[in-house]
C-alpha positions in Angstrom: -9.7 54.5 1.1 -12.4 54.4 3.7 -12.6 52.0 6.6 -15.6 49.7 5.8 -15.9 48.7 9.4 -17.7 51.9 10.2 -20.5 51.0 7.9 -20.9 47.4 9.2 -24.1 46.1 10.7 -24.1 45.4 14.5 -21.9 42.5 15.6 -23.6 39.1 15.4 -25.7 39.3 12.2 -26.1 35.7 11.4 -25.2 34.4 7.9 -25.7 30.9 6.6 -23.3 29.9 3.8 -24.4 26.9 1.7 -21.7 25.6 -0.7 -20.4 22.2 -1.5 -16.8 23.5 -1.8 -15.2 23.6 1.7 -12.6 26.1 0.4 -15.4 28.6 -0.6 -17.0 28.2 2.8 -13.7 28.8 4.5 -12.9 31.8 2.4 -16.3 33.4 2.8 -16.6 32.5 6.5 -13.2 34.0 7.4 -14.0 37.2 5.4 -17.4 37.7 6.9 -16.3 36.9 10.4 -13.6 39.5 10.0 -16.4 41.9 9.3 -18.4 41.0 12.5 -20.8 38.5 11.0 -21.7 35.3 12.9 -21.3 32.5 10.3 -22.8 29.0 10.0 -22.3 26.8 7.0 -23.7 23.8 5.3 -22.3 21.8 2.4 -25.6 20.5 1.0 -29.2 21.5 0.7 -30.2 18.8 3.3 -27.6 20.1 5.8 -28.8 23.7 5.2 -32.4 22.7 5.9 -31.4 21.1 9.1 -29.4 24.2 10.1 -32.4 26.4 9.3 -34.4 24.2 11.7 -31.9 24.9 14.5 -31.3 28.6 14.0 -32.8 31.4 11.8 -30.1 33.4 10.0 -30.4 37.1 9.0 -29.4 36.1 5.5 -28.4 33.0 3.4 -25.7 32.7 0.8 -26.5 29.8 -1.6 -24.4 28.2 -4.3 -26.6 26.9 -7.0 -24.7 24.1 -8.6 -24.2 21.4 -5.9 -24.4 17.6 -6.1 -27.7 16.1 -5.1 -30.3 18.7 -4.4 -29.3 22.1 -5.9 -29.2 25.5 -4.4 -32.4 26.3 -6.3 -34.1 23.5 -4.6 -33.0 25.0 -1.3 -34.3 28.5 -2.4 -37.7 26.9 -3.2 -37.8 25.3 0.2 -37.0 28.5 2.0 -39.5 30.5 0.0 -42.3 27.9 0.6 -41.8 27.7 4.3 -43.7 30.5 6.2 -41.1 30.6 8.9 -38.3 31.2 6.5 -39.9 32.9 3.4 -38.7 36.4 4.3 -35.1 35.5 5.1 -33.0 37.3 2.5 -31.3 35.0 0.1 -28.2 35.8 -2.0 -27.2 33.4 -4.8 -23.5 33.0 -5.5 -22.8 31.2 -8.7 -20.4 30.8 -11.5 -23.1 29.9 -14.0 -23.6 32.6 -16.5 -27.3 31.8 -17.4 -28.3 32.0 -13.7 -26.5 35.4 -13.4 -28.3 36.7 -16.5 -31.8 36.0 -15.4 -31.4 36.1 -11.6 -32.9 32.6 -11.4 -36.3 33.8 -12.6 -36.8 31.4 -15.5 -36.4 28.5 -13.1 -38.4 30.0 -10.2 -41.1 31.5 -12.3 -42.1 28.1 -13.7 -42.6 27.0 -10.1 -45.7 28.7 -8.6 -44.2 32.2 -9.2 -41.8 31.8 -6.2 -40.0 35.1 -5.3 -36.4 34.9 -6.5 -33.3 35.7 -4.6 -32.6 39.1 -3.1 -29.3 39.2 -4.9 -27.2 37.2 -7.3 -23.4 37.5 -7.3 -20.9 35.8 -9.7 -17.9 33.8 -8.7 -15.3 34.7 -7.9 -17.2 36.9 -5.4 -16.2 40.6 -5.2 -15.9 41.1 -1.4 -16.9 44.7 -1.4 -20.0 43.9 -3.4 -20.9 41.0 -1.1 -20.6 43.3 1.9 -22.8 45.9 0.3 -25.5 43.4 -0.6 -25.4 41.9 2.9 -25.7 45.4 4.5 -28.8 46.0 2.5 -30.6 42.6 2.8 -29.6 41.8 6.4 -29.8 45.4 7.6 -33.2 46.1 6.1 -34.5 42.8 7.4 -33.5 43.7 10.9 -35.3 47.1 10.6 -32.2 49.2 10.4 
């Protein structure tokens, strides 16, 4: 078994977790912080938009099915905003249809908006999550 810490991005890569379930936020936050990520969180699309206005993350993890404005609405807002459009977005969902088409049927019907940079199912496989974040957050930072 290899030590995954040797493959980690530099300390402080910023991740925004958006999920309406505080237990999911706590689980993902603790795990990512243990792997040297700086984590912010929001429990709604509106709170996430406010957080994005305060601080630009290196990547965003978004739950799709949330009360009120969905995670797909947040993804649309991120992609339409020139300041945020290139932030890598990883969707985390338990919804099989979303997993099957990577959100493209929903997004394609809305101005051909670019989809997420990754889609992971719940429960999240932690090694897969780290691998996806290394790619999307690392490439974004030019590493």
